[in-house]
N, C-alpha and C positions, 0 to 999 in steps of 0.2 A: 504494500500500500504506500503510495506517495503522499507526503504531507508537506504543506507550507504553513507553518504556524507563526503568528505575529502577536506579541504582547504590546498593546498600546500603552504609551507612556502616561503615567499618572503624574500628579503635581510634583511628587518627590521621588519619582523613580524614572528610569530610562526605559524606552521601548527595547524590544529584543525580538529575534527570530530563531526558528529552528526549521531547517529544510532537510529532508532526507526521505529514505525509504525504510520500512521495516516489514518483517514477515515472520511467520511461525517456523520453527525448526524441527518440531516433532509433534506428537499427539498430545492430547489434553493431560494436564498435570492433576494428580490427586491432591487437591488443596484441602488440607486437614485442619481441624480446630486447633488453635495454638501455633500454627505455622506462621512464618514471616509473610508468606504470600497472602494468607488469610487476613492478617493484621493490616497489610498495606492496601488491600482492596475492599474490605468490608466496611465501607463508610455509608451511613444512612442519613446524613445531613449535608446540605449544600449551604455554604455561607457566601454572601455577596455584600460588597460595600457599595452603597448607592447614596449619593448626596451626603456623604459623611456618616451615614447610618449603617450599622451592621444588620443585615437581614438573614434569616435562616429559613430553610425549607426542608421538610422531611422527604426522604427518598425511600422507595421500596424496590428491591430487586432480588432475584435469586443469587446464589454465589456465582462469581465470575467464572466463565469457562476458560481458564488460563492455559496457555501453551507456552513453552519456552520460545524465545524469539531472538532475532538478530536484527541489526540495523546498519545502514550506511548513512552517515551524516555528512551532508554537503556544507551546512553552515549551522553553527550553534553559538548564539550570543546571549542565551537565557541566564546563565549563572553569573557571569562576570560583573554585570551592572549591580548585582546584589551582594558582591564581595564573596561569592562562593567559588572555590577552586575545585574543579572536577578532576579527580584522580582515579586511577585504577580502571578496571573493566566495569562497564555499566551492567546493572541487573535489569534485564528486559523481559517482559512477558507480553504476549499477544492474546487478544480476545477478538474474535471475528464479529461478535454481536452481543449486545446485552439489552434486553427489554427492561425498561425502567418506568416507574410511576413517580411523579413529582407532585408534592402538595404546594399550595400557595405560599409565597414568601411572607413571613411575619417578622416583626421586630425581635431580634435575638435577645434572649434573656428576659423577655416580657410576655 
C-alpha cells in the first residue's frame, strides 16, 4: 500500500510528512492478552484538540487482524520536529481492514 501522509503545522509545532510503501510479510499474528501488540493496538478512545479544547470519542472494534509487515520509506520528517530521534529497526504491523464504530465527540473529562 502506498501512502503520502502530511501533518499540518499547529501554532507551536512544525508540519511533517511520511511517504512510502508498506505491506504484510506473513499471515495473521496470534495477538494475545498481555502482549505488546495487544497493548499498542487496543485503544477504545479517540482524542482530538479543537479550538483549544480536548474532545474525546468512544470507539468500538474487534481486535486488530495484525500481520507482521515491512516498509520502504521515501521520506520521513515526522519525528525530528518533535525532538524524537528514531533509532534501530522499526516495529511494523499491517492490518488490511478494521471495521470500527465511533461515538460523538464530547468534552474530555466532562
